[in-house]
One Martini backbone bead per residue (centre of mass of N, CA, C, O) as a GRO file, in nm:
protein
  155
    1MET     BB    1  12.410   8.906   7.873
    2SER     BB    2  12.700   9.025   7.884
    3GLU     BB    3  12.939   9.121   8.099
    4GLU     BB    4  13.017   9.384   7.953
    5ALA     BB    5  12.728   9.496   7.923
    6ALA     BB    6  12.664   9.498   8.224
    7ASP     BB    7  12.890   9.693   8.307
    8LYS     BB    8  12.792   9.932   8.131
    9LYS     BB    9  12.505   9.956   8.253
   10THR     BB   10  12.629   9.998   8.568
   11ALA     BB   11  12.797  10.228   8.514
   12GLY     BB   12  12.762  10.492   8.747
   13LEU     BB   13  12.579  10.373   8.947
   14SER     BB   14  12.468  10.415   9.272
   15GLY     BB   15  12.278  10.243   9.465
   16LYS     BB   16  12.086  10.365   9.658
   17SER     BB   17  11.984  10.366  10.012
   18VAL     BB   18  11.655  10.404  10.171
   19ILE     BB   19  11.487  10.495  10.475
   20VAL     BB   20  11.127  10.542  10.524
   21PRO     BB   21  10.943  10.673  10.758
   22ILE     BB   22  10.608  10.560  10.840
   23GLN     BB   23  10.278  10.544  10.853
   24ALA     BB   24  10.035  10.319  10.814
   25GLU     BB   25   9.832  10.525  10.663
   26GLU     BB   26  10.060  10.573  10.417
   27LEU     BB   27  10.116  10.316  10.248
   28VAL     BB   28   9.932  10.327   9.998
   29GLN     BB   29  10.024  10.601   9.889
   30LYS     BB   30  10.327  10.522   9.865
   31ALA     BB   31  10.285  10.283   9.672
   32VAL     BB   32  10.172  10.451   9.443
   33GLU     BB   33  10.424  10.625   9.406
   34MET     BB   34  10.612  10.390   9.332
   35LYS     BB   35  10.456  10.298   9.084
   36LYS     BB   36  10.473  10.572   8.926
   37LYS     BB   37  10.802  10.543   8.923
   38GLY     BB   38  10.857  10.226   8.849
   39LEU     BB   39  10.867  10.050   9.093
   40ARG     BB   40  10.974   9.757   9.255
   41LEU     BB   41  10.870   9.509   9.447
   42SER     BB   42  11.115   9.318   9.633
   43GLN     BB   43  11.013   9.346   9.943
   44ALA     BB   44  10.866   9.200  10.248
   45CYS     BB   45  10.867   9.262  10.608
   46CYS     BB   46  10.894   9.122  10.944
   47SER     BB   47  10.937   9.229  11.291
   48TRP     BB   48  11.034   9.188  11.639
   49VAL     BB   49  11.099   9.501  11.811
   50ASN     BB   50  11.071   9.635  12.103
   51ASN     BB   51  10.759   9.566  12.122
   52GLN     BB   52  10.742   9.575  11.794
   53TYR     BB   53  10.677   9.638  11.479
   54GLU     BB   54  10.874   9.583  11.175
   55ILE     BB   55  10.790   9.721  10.863
   56SER     BB   56  10.892   9.627  10.524
   57TYR     BB   57  10.905   9.807  10.210
   58SER     BB   58  11.070   9.729   9.903
   59PHE     BB   59  11.213   9.936   9.638
   60ALA     BB   60  11.309   9.912   9.292
   61ASP     BB   61  11.547  10.051   9.063
   62ASP     BB   62  11.655   9.913   8.763
   63GLU     BB   63  11.819  10.159   8.648
   64THR     BB   64  11.983  10.272   8.928
   65LEU     BB   65  11.967  10.078   9.193
   66ASP     BB   66  11.770  10.189   9.373
   67TYR     BB   67  11.654  10.195   9.728
   68THR     BB   68  11.329  10.174   9.888
   69THR     BB   69  11.224  10.191  10.234
   70LEU     BB   70  10.936  10.125  10.403
   71ARG     BB   71  10.878  10.217  10.752
   72ILE     BB   72  10.699  10.046  11.014
   73LEU     BB   73  10.558  10.112  11.330
   74ALA     BB   74  10.390   9.865  11.543
   75GLY     BB   75  10.159   9.734  11.724
   76ARG     BB   76  10.012   9.438  11.814
   77THR     BB   77   9.699   9.562  11.737
   78ASP     BB   78   9.763   9.667  11.479
   79GLU     BB   79   9.678   9.789  11.150
   80ILE     BB   80   9.707   9.720  10.805
   81THR     BB   81   9.715   9.794  10.465
   82SER     BB   82   9.709   9.662  10.178
   83ILE     BB   83   9.906   9.644   9.852
   84SER     BB   84   9.766   9.428   9.647
   85GLU     BB   85   9.627   9.633   9.449
   86ILE     BB   86   9.912   9.737   9.336
   87TYR     BB   87  10.074   9.466   9.437
   88PRO     BB   88   9.977   9.151   9.404
   89TYR     BB   89  10.237   8.994   9.530
   90ALA     BB   90  10.205   9.105   9.827
   91ALA     BB   91  10.021   8.881   9.940
   92PHE     BB   92  10.248   8.685  10.025
   93TYR     BB   93  10.392   8.859  10.228
   94GLU     BB   94  10.137   8.927  10.402
   95ASN     BB   95  10.060   8.641  10.480
   96GLU     BB   96  10.323   8.584  10.626
   97MET     BB   97  10.307   8.809  10.839
   98GLU     BB   98  10.041   8.712  10.959
   99GLU     BB   99  10.120   8.414  11.032
  100LEU     BB  100  10.413   8.449  11.177
  101PHE     BB  101  10.331   8.739  11.351
  102GLY     BB  102  10.018   8.850  11.369
  103LEU     BB  103   9.964   9.052  11.162
  104LYS     BB  104   9.733   9.294  11.071
  105ILE     BB  105   9.571   9.264  10.744
  106ARG     BB  106   9.394   9.446  10.523
  107TYR     BB  107   9.279   9.359  10.211
  108ILE     BB  108   9.370   9.098  10.091
  109ASN     BB  109   9.327   8.965   9.787
  110LEU     BB  110   9.495   8.694   9.882
  111ASP     BB  111   9.357   8.525  10.143
  112TYR     BB  112   9.469   8.254  10.360
  113HIS     BB  113   9.392   8.253  10.661
  114ASN     BB  114   9.644   8.108  10.795
  115ARG     BB  115   9.726   7.890  10.520
  116LEU     BB  116  10.011   7.901  10.384
  117TYR     BB  117  10.100   7.726  10.616
  118ARG     BB  118  10.189   7.417  10.795
  119ILE     BB  119  10.107   7.512  11.110
  120LYS     BB  120  10.055   7.498  11.470
  121THR     BB  121  10.162   7.777  11.537
  122LYS     BB  122  10.086   8.079  11.649
  123ALA     BB  123  10.294   8.305  11.568
  124PRO     BB  124  10.610   8.187  11.583
  125PHE     BB  125  10.779   8.481  11.565
  126LEU     BB  126  10.673   8.532  11.837
  127PRO     BB  127  10.654   8.579  12.140
  128GLU     BB  128  10.472   8.398  12.356
  129ASP     BB  129  10.342   8.655  12.513
  130GLN     BB  130  10.209   8.764  12.217
  131ARG     BB  131  10.012   8.545  12.082
  132GLU     BB  132   9.745   8.612  12.297
  133VAL     BB  133   9.652   8.881  12.229
  134THR     BB  134   9.317   9.047  12.315
  135SER     BB  135   9.350   9.334  12.234
  136GLY     BB  136   9.177   9.485  12.016
  137PRO     BB  137   9.141   9.381  11.691
  138ALA     BB  138   9.240   9.084  11.755
  139ALA     BB  139   8.969   9.024  11.945
  140GLU     BB  140   8.730   9.025  11.702
  141LYS     BB  141   8.683   8.741  11.708
  142SER     BB  142   8.516   8.477  11.709
  143PRO     BB  143   8.471   8.217  11.922
  144ASP     BB  144   8.487   7.994  11.707
  145VAL     BB  145   8.766   8.066  11.596
  146ALA     BB  146   8.924   8.052  11.860
  147GLU     BB  147   8.850   7.756  11.927
  148ALA     BB  148   8.965   7.627  11.669
  149GLY     BB  149   9.259   7.717  11.722
  150LYS     BB  150   9.299   7.555  11.986
  151LYS     BB  151   9.251   7.275  11.866
  152GLU     BB  152   9.477   7.287  11.655
  153ASP     BB  153   9.718   7.343  11.852
  154ALA     BB  154   9.679   7.060  12.003
  155ASN     BB  155   9.774   6.872  11.746
   0.00000   0.00000   0.00000
């Protein structure tokens, strides 16, 4: 596409951006709504802010250049449900959030089980005092899995 054609295509488009706070249990329903609107999942990310997760799923409208970000605040042991059934490539974002931040995500279609990256530190993007939190759903791993993780971390 020529530069002139691209300018005509985007002329007058708003490119609005909005952040929509939602609860974790609303994520799948909201992702379905985004899909029905024809929006593209453009990114998903996680950060640890003020002792909680801030999880963002951003959707782009390629026609209007509008951008909608669904924002979830979650505790260290909270779990969210994957949207990889709706947006298959979300599995890569979600595996990354799980491995780098220790965020628990259920039902990822393509789950790498914390083996997406070759790293020795468990949840390296979390503060050290949060990496071994053992209460809640995060603690429900079998002792064998927990012991294997300790041995691997020691290598």
